[in-house]
C-alpha positions as CSV (number, residue, x, y, z in Angstrom):
1,M,-0.1,-0.3,0.0
2,K,1.0,3.9,-0.8
3,G,2.1,5.3,2.1
4,S,-0.1,8.4,1.8
5,R,-2.9,6.0,1.6
6,D,-1.7,4.3,5.1
7,D,-3.1,5.6,8.4
8,A,-1.2,3.6,10.2
9,L,2.2,4.9,9.2
10,K,0.9,8.7,8.5
11,L,-0.1,8.6,12.4
12,R,3.5,7.2,13.4
13,L,5.5,9.9,11.3
14,K,3.3,12.1,12.8
15,T,3.6,11.4,16.6
16,M,7.3,10.9,15.8
17,I,7.5,14.6,14.7
18,F,5.6,16.0,17.6
19,T,8.0,13.6,19.4
20,E,11.5,14.6,18.8
21,C,10.7,18.1,18.0
22,D,8.8,18.8,21.4
23,I,5.5,20.0,20.3
24,E,2.7,19.5,23.1
25,D,0.3,22.8,22.4
26,Q,-1.0,20.7,19.5
27,V,-2.3,16.6,18.9
28,P,-0.4,14.4,15.8
29,E,-4.7,12.8,15.1
30,E,-5.3,16.6,14.6
31,F,-2.7,17.8,12.1
32,G,-3.2,17.0,8.8
33,D,-1.6,15.1,5.6
34,D,-0.6,17.9,3.2
35,I,0.4,20.9,5.6
36,M,3.6,22.1,4.4
37,L,5.2,21.1,7.4
38,F,8.4,24.1,7.3
39,S,5.6,27.1,6.7
40,D,4.6,29.7,8.6
41,T,0.6,27.3,7.8
42,S,1.9,24.5,9.1
43,R,1.5,26.1,12.7
44,L,4.7,23.6,13.9
45,G,7.1,26.5,13.9
46,L,9.9,24.2,12.9
47,D,13.0,25.0,12.1
48,S,17.1,23.5,10.8
49,L,17.1,22.4,14.9
50,D,13.8,20.4,13.9
51,G,14.6,19.4,10.8
52,L,18.1,17.7,12.9
53,Q,15.7,16.0,14.8
54,I,13.1,14.9,12.5
55,S,16.2,13.6,10.8
56,V,17.4,11.6,13.8
57,G,13.8,10.2,14.2
58,L,14.0,8.6,11.0
59,Q,17.1,7.0,11.1
60,K,15.8,5.3,14.5
61,Q,12.1,4.2,14.0
62,F,12.6,3.7,10.2
63,G,16.0,3.2,9.3
64,I,15.7,6.0,6.6
65,R,19.4,8.3,6.5
66,L,18.4,11.6,4.7
67,V,22.0,13.1,5.4
68,D,21.8,15.6,1.9
69,S,19.5,18.6,3.0
70,K,18.3,19.0,-0.4
71,E,17.5,15.2,0.3
72,F,15.8,16.0,3.1
73,R,13.7,19.0,1.7
74,R,12.8,16.7,-1.7
75,H,11.1,14.0,0.9
76,V,10.4,15.9,4.1
77,T,8.1,18.1,2.9
78,T,4.1,16.8,4.1
79,I,3.1,13.9,5.3
80,N,1.9,12.7,2.6
81,N,5.1,12.7,1.0
82,L,7.0,11.8,3.6
83,A,4.9,8.2,4.4
84,D,5.3,8.1,0.0
85,F,8.9,8.1,0.3
86,I,9.0,5.7,2.9
87,Q,6.3,3.4,1.7
88,P,6.0,3.9,-2.0
89,E,3.9,1.2,-3.0
């Protein structure tokens, strides 16, 4: 199943991001799947340090290493995009 259609994977990703970035004033279940993670409209306030934390979380939980910043920015845009990268089919 493609990642963007896997609700359990998307919730796992949201939970990982919220945990790694210490987001406590929102709940993962209410965060949209197509909202840009690193934008003012996301209400998460993520910065480059959070990006590093997300990268560490992806490596710990999914065994995925995104060491190149361009690769990171290409795949970690929205929850749907990241889910499709992790689980393409």
